[in-house]
N, C-alpha and C positions, 0 to 999 in steps of 0.2 A: 243715248240712252233710250231704251224702249219704254213701254208703259211702267211707270214706277208704282203700280198699285199692288205693293207687297205689304203684308202685315208687319207689325213691329217685331213680332217673333222671328219672322223670316229674315228681316234686316239685322236683327240682333245675332242670329245664328251666323249669317254671312260675315258679320264684323268679327265674330268670334273666330271663324275659320281664317279669315285674312290675317288676324293676329297670330294664329298657330303657325301660319305659313311665313311669318316673319315680315309682313308688311308693317312698316312703322306708321302709326297715327292713321289707320284705316278711316275713311270717311263713308258717309251714308251713300255717296255716289259710287265709291269703290264697291260697296255692298250691292247696290243695285246693278252694277255692271256684272258682277259675279253671278247674281241671280238670273240676269238676262242670259248669260252664257249657259247656265244650266238649262234654262228653258229652251233655247235654240238647240242644244245637244239633244235634249229629249225628242224635239221634232224630228232631228236627222235620224235618230234610232227608229222612231216609229215608220218614217218613210222607207228606211232600208228594210225593215221587217215586212212591210206591205210588198215591196218590190221583190223580196226574196221568196215570199209565200206563194205558192203555186195553187192553182185551183185543183180541188180534189176531183179525180175521175169517179163517176157514178157507175 
C-alpha cells in the first residue's frame, strides 16, 4: 500500500465503487488499493502527455 492519506470521503467513495463492482465485503485496504491504482494511472497519463507533447516552433 502506498501512502494511505486519503479522506474519509475518498475511502467511502472507493468502498461504494468496489461494492458496485461485486466485491463482497470490501475493506478499507481494498479501498486504499483502488485509490492508489487511480493515482498511479493518473501519473502514467501525465507522463504520456508530456512525452507526446512536442515543443512548438517559433
